[in-house]
N, C-alpha and C positions, 0 to 999 in steps of 0.2 A: 504493499499500499504506500503510495506516494505522499499522502498527507501525514504529517507527524505531530509537531508539538504545539498545539494551541488548545483551548479549553472546550470541553463539552459539559454543559450544564443542563440539567432536566428542570423544566419549569412548566407553568401553565400557559396555554395558547392565548394569543393576543387579540384585543379589540382595538383597531386604529381609529382614532377620533380626528376628522379633519376640519380645522378651525383656522381663522385668521386671528392671530393674537400677537400682542406686543407686550412683553412683560419681562421682569427679571427672572432669569431661569434658576431653578434649583436642581440639585443632583439627586437622582433616584438612589435610595439605599440599595446596596447590591444584595442578591440573595445570598444566604449563607450556606447553601448546599451545593456550591460549585468549587472547582479548583481554578486557581489562577494560572495563566499561560506560563509554563516552564521557561525561564529566561535562559538564553544561551550562555555558556560560560563566558565571564568576562575577559578571560585570557585568550579567547579564540580570535585569531587574526582575521581581519575582513580581507576578502580577495582584491587583489589590485585591479584597477581599472583596464579595461581591454584597450589595446592601441587604438590611437584616435585615427589612424589611417586605415581602419578596418570598418567597412560600413556596417557588417553584422558581426559583432564580436562572438567569437567561439567560447564556449563554456570551459574554463581551465580544468584539468584534472582535479579530482577531489582529493588526492594525495599531495598535491603541490601547492598551487596559489591558494586554495581553499581548504584549510586543514580540517579534519573531522573534529567534532566536539570531544572533549575528554569523556563524556558520558552520553549515552543515548536517552533523549528526553522521553519520558512516558506520558501517556495520557490515561487518567482513571475516569471511567464513566460512572456517574451516579444514576441510580434507577429513576426512570423517567415516569412521574406520576400521570395518571390517566387525565386528559384535559377535561375540564368542565365548562370552559366558555366557548363561546362561538368563534369561528374561524376568523383569520385576518380579513381586512375589507375587501369587497369586490372592486375590481380595477375600475377606475374613473378615467384614466388616460389611455387613449388608444393611438399607438403609433400610426403615422401616415405612410410608413413604408410598405411595400409589397415584396416579401422575400421571393428570391428567384426559385423556381421549382427544380433547377437542375444543379445549381451551385451548392453543395453541401458543406464543403471545407474550402476556405480561402485563406491566403497568407502563409506565412508571414512576409515573404519577399515578393511575391506576385499576386495580382488580384485580377479577376476577370474585367473585361472592358466594362466601363460604366459602373463598377462597384466602388463604394466609398470604403477606403481602408480604415476609417475610424469606426464604422459600424458593421462591416461585412455584409452590407446589404446595398442593392442597387441604389444609385441616385435617384431621387424622385423626378429630377428634370435635368435638361442640359445646363440650365442656368446653376444649379447646385454643383454639377460636375466642374463647371469652367471658372467658378469663383475660388478665391483663396480661403483656407481655413481661417477662422476669426476667433481670437482669444479675447474674452471680456472680462475684466476684474469686478467682481460683486462682493459687496460687504456682508459679513455675518454678526457683526457686533458693533455697537451695542444693541439690546433687544429691540430698540425703537426702529431698526432697519428691516425688522421682519413684519410680515412675510416678504420675501424678495419676488422679483417678477422675472419671468422668462426662463428659469432654470430647467424647466421641464422640456423645453425645446432643444436643449443642447445635445449634440452627440456624445460628448465626453465632458466630465466636470472633475477638476482637481480641487480637493479640500486640503489645505495645508495651514500649519500653525504660523502665526506671526508674533510679533512683540506682545508680551502679557499672556501668552499661553491661549489666546483665543484664535479663531481660524477665519480664513478668508477663502473665497472660491475664484477659480479661474474656469469660466464656462466657455466651451469650445464649440463652435457652430460651423456647420458645412452643408448637411442634408437639408436643413431647414433653418430658418431664422426666427425673429420675434420682433414685433413693433415696439416692445417695451421690455428693457432688460436693465435691472439695477436693484437696489441703488449702486452706482459705479463708484469705485474708490481707487486708491493709488496703487502703483506698481511696487513690486518687491523684487529681490534678487532672482527668486526662482522663476519668476515670469520670463526672465531674459533667456533662460535655458528652455522653457517651454516654447519661445518663438523659434528657436533654432530646431528644436525637436520636431515640431509639427510645421515648419517652414510657414508660419502664420503671421496674420496681422495682429496688433496688440492694441485694444481699446482700453483706456484707464483715464482716471480723472487727473493725474499729475504724479510727480515722484519728488522725493529728496533731492538735494543737489548732487550727491554722489551717484545715485542711480540714474539720475536725469543725464549725468555726463556719460555714463556708460552707454546709455541709449543713443545720444547724440553722436557717439563715436562708433557705434556699431555699423556694420555694412548693411543693416536692414532698417536704418534710421527712418526712411520714407514709409515704412509699414507701421510706424508708430502713431496711432491716432489719439490725440489728447487735446482738450481745452488748454492745457498749459502752453501748447504751441499752436494756438490759433484755430483748432477745429472746434467749432462752437456749435450753435443750434441752428439747423440741424447738422449732425445727428445727435449731439449732446444737448439736452435740454433739462432746465429746472422744473420740477413738478409742481412747485408753488404750495407745498404741503406746510401749513403753518405750525403743525404739531411736531415737526422734526426739526432739529438743527440744520442749518443750511447746507452744511457739507454733506449730509445724507439725503439731498433732495435731487442728485443728478441721475438722469436716466438716458438710455439710448435707444436708437432703432438700428437693428443689424443691418437691414436692407439699406439704410442711409450711410451706414459705415462703409459697406461695400461700394456704395456709390462714390464716396470719397476716394476709396482706393482705386476704383475705376479711373477717376480723374487723374490720379498721381501715376497712373499706368503700372500699378503693383497688385492687380486683382486676378492674376493668372492662377487657374488651378495648379496646384503642384502636388507632387507625389508624397507619400508617407509610406513607410514600411516598418514591420516589427510585429503587429498584432496579428493573431491567427484566429479564425473564427470557424465553428462547427455547430450544427444543431444538435449533434450528438455529443453528450459530455464525455470527457476524458475518463478512463477507467480509474477506480481507486479512489473515489470521492467519499467523504465522510460526511453525515448528515449535519446540517447547519441551517437553522432558521431564524437565528437570532444573533446579531453582531453588535456589540457594544464597545465604543471606544470613548475612553476617558482621558482628556488631556490634563496636564499638570495643573492648569487653572480650572478650578471647579465651576467656572462660569460657563463651560464649554463640554458638552457631551454630545456624542452622536450614536444613533442606534438606526439599524436597518432589520426589518422583519420581513420574512418570506411569506408570500401568499400563494400557496400551491394551486389556488384556482386559476390564476393567470401567470404564474411562473416568474413573478416579478417581485423585487425587494422594495418595500416601502420605508421612507425615511422619517426619523424622529430626531428633532433638534432641541437639545436640553430638555428631553422627557415629554415633549409635546409634539403632535403631528406636524410635520413640516410641509407647509403647503405652498403653492406657487399663486401669487396673487392675481395674475393674469387670468387663470382658469378656475382658482378655487380648489383644484385637486390636490391631493397629497403627492408629493414628489416621489417618484418611483424609477426604478431602473433595472435592466436585465442582468447586468454584471456588477459586483462590487470587488475591486481589487485593493488590498492593503499593501502599500509599499513602505518598507522600513528604510530610512536613510538617516545619515548622521546630521545633526542640527548644529551648527557651528555659530558661536558668537563672534560678530564682527565689530570690535570696538572702534576700528577706523572708520565707521560709517554710523552717523547719528540719524535716528529716525524722529523727526520733529513731531509726528502724531502721538507718539508714546513717551517722548523725552527719554528715550533709551537707545541702546546699541541695537543693531539689526541682526536677525538671524538669517544665516545663510544655510539652505537645504541643500545638501550635497547629493542632488539626484543625478549623479553620473558614476561611471564604473559599474557596479552591481550591488545587490543586496537582497535580503529576504523578501519574499513576496507571497500573498495569499490570494487565491482566486475563489470567490463565492458566486455560485450559479446554480439554478434549478434545485435549490435546496441542499446543496452540497458544497464542500470546501476542499481544496487542494493546496498544498505547500510547493513553493518553487523558488525561483530567482528572477529578479528584473535585471535588465541589461541596457545601458545607455552609454554610448561614447560621447564624452563631452564635446560640445561644439558640433556634433553631427545629427543628422536627421534620424528619427527612429527610436521606438522603444520596444524591447523584446521580452516575453514571459517564457521561462523554460522550467521543466522540471529538474531535479538535482543531477539526473543522469544526462541532460542536455536536450531532451526530446521537448518538443514544442508543446506548450500549453494553450489550449484553445478557449477562446471566450465565447459566449453565446452571442450570435448575431443580434445587434440592437445597441441600446445606450449602455454606457459604462460609467460609474463613479470611481475615481482613484482616491483612496484615503491614504495621505502621506504622513506617516507617523514617525517617532524617534525609535530606534531599536529598542526591543523589549527589555533590555537590561538597563534601560534608562528610565525616563520619567513617564512614558506611556503605559497604559494598561489596555489590552484588547481582549475581550472575552467572546468566544463563539460557543453557542449553545445549540443543542439539538432541537429544543423547543422554544418558541417565542415567550418572553416574559409578558405577564399580563400588565399592560400599561394603562388601562383604563382608570384605576383608582388614583394612580399618580398624576395623570393628566387632569383628572377632575379637582384634586387637591390643588394643583398649580392654578387652574382656571379660577378657583375659588378665591385666590389670593390676588386677583387683579383689582387692587384698590388703589387709592390715591398714594398710599405709602409706597407700594410697588413702582409707580410712575416716578415718584420723587427719587426712589433709590436708583432707578435707571438714569435718570437726569444727573445724579450725582456722580454715577460711574463715567458718564459721558466724557467729561473734561479729560480723563485719564487716556482715553483711547483716541480722542479726536483733537485736531488743532485748536490751540489756545492763543490768542482769541480766534473765533471763527472768522472766515471771510465775509466782508460785506456783501449782502445781496444786491443784485442790480435793481434798477427801477422797476416797479411792477410791469408785468408783461413783456420785459425785454428778451427773455429767453425762456418762455413758458412752453410746456408741452401743449400741442393743439387738443 
């Protein structure tokens, strides 16, 4: 069996609750009947990065660059009680793609003509095929920015840690777009690597002086779309929401972003490689219907719960259903991929938003990966040569790991022997009582708490808004 060392916890089945909420999150108490993921030995060397002149890095022999652990981790299963609750929610989001009846396995190096290498599905139109992949930065903290808009339309979303232990999203669009995505926030160091990885456009609100210099000196500088350098409304417009700080009111239209790229002559469809897709899951999967990620700041937790009714994972953000404000539907995906990468403090770069040093997420070389699809999980390795296109997922023996055709969320975490904790369970946790308790706390005190937290995570003072109507969304 290829899957090895994460957690299996037996618990009650889930009832998801879709709602639009803005509140101060609280962390759910963990069930006491499960085991925590076994951390890899701290003296285990990490494999060196593959050569940068190799487009698809070859997995190193397990007895050379990637030493075996000093002891084989074990997984202990606890008895699973008989579920007494109703199943996970019926899907409310229907993909717009029509899978090819002939292509059953695609990638990782070649794809059928007119197939999107981000989804393993046919492009829905020539327009989608011919435009460039678009990466949009979306905020996830403070709670006033929730629910976000447009995340359910993305082919791929990366969630990763920023300063203060909270997270931010990089939503990646190609097959389809959205007329409203946001709120849009500033760029981070990892975004610069994602642009190269996907040969994409980058849409963001701005960046600190250090990161801005990196972008201006990059050979892809004309693919950076931001109000900081004169790209205003459209496509970046203020929503005019008076109940939000001004910096959390920037939204965008992906179609208008592609129009700007067209004017700059940088909207060509570009290749991507590395991800492989198959409707048939790889052998050796272990049951996994609940994935819980706890970041070192208790203001941010992430949970995914599997719905066997439609074969998708539904997202919970700090213990409440995470919905898309555009549709009102709970965010869902076909694949969840956990990528463990080193997080490095960069004291040479100062982040004005948090009054602290910047975190650099080293998403290059290789590291541990966990794929979750079809109610199962597998352990493997991710590969990416720094400064090169592509992201590969393989099993420890070097064989290709296959995603389910469709949408994918990548959860980038610290290695498990550091601050992060990831729990994978056979059965979904019953989240109904937790969500109801949080909803009950939506009082003026909670609003005041969120407001008190905001200055820590947002610029001080806030930028001055323009005259009324100067850059409002239509």
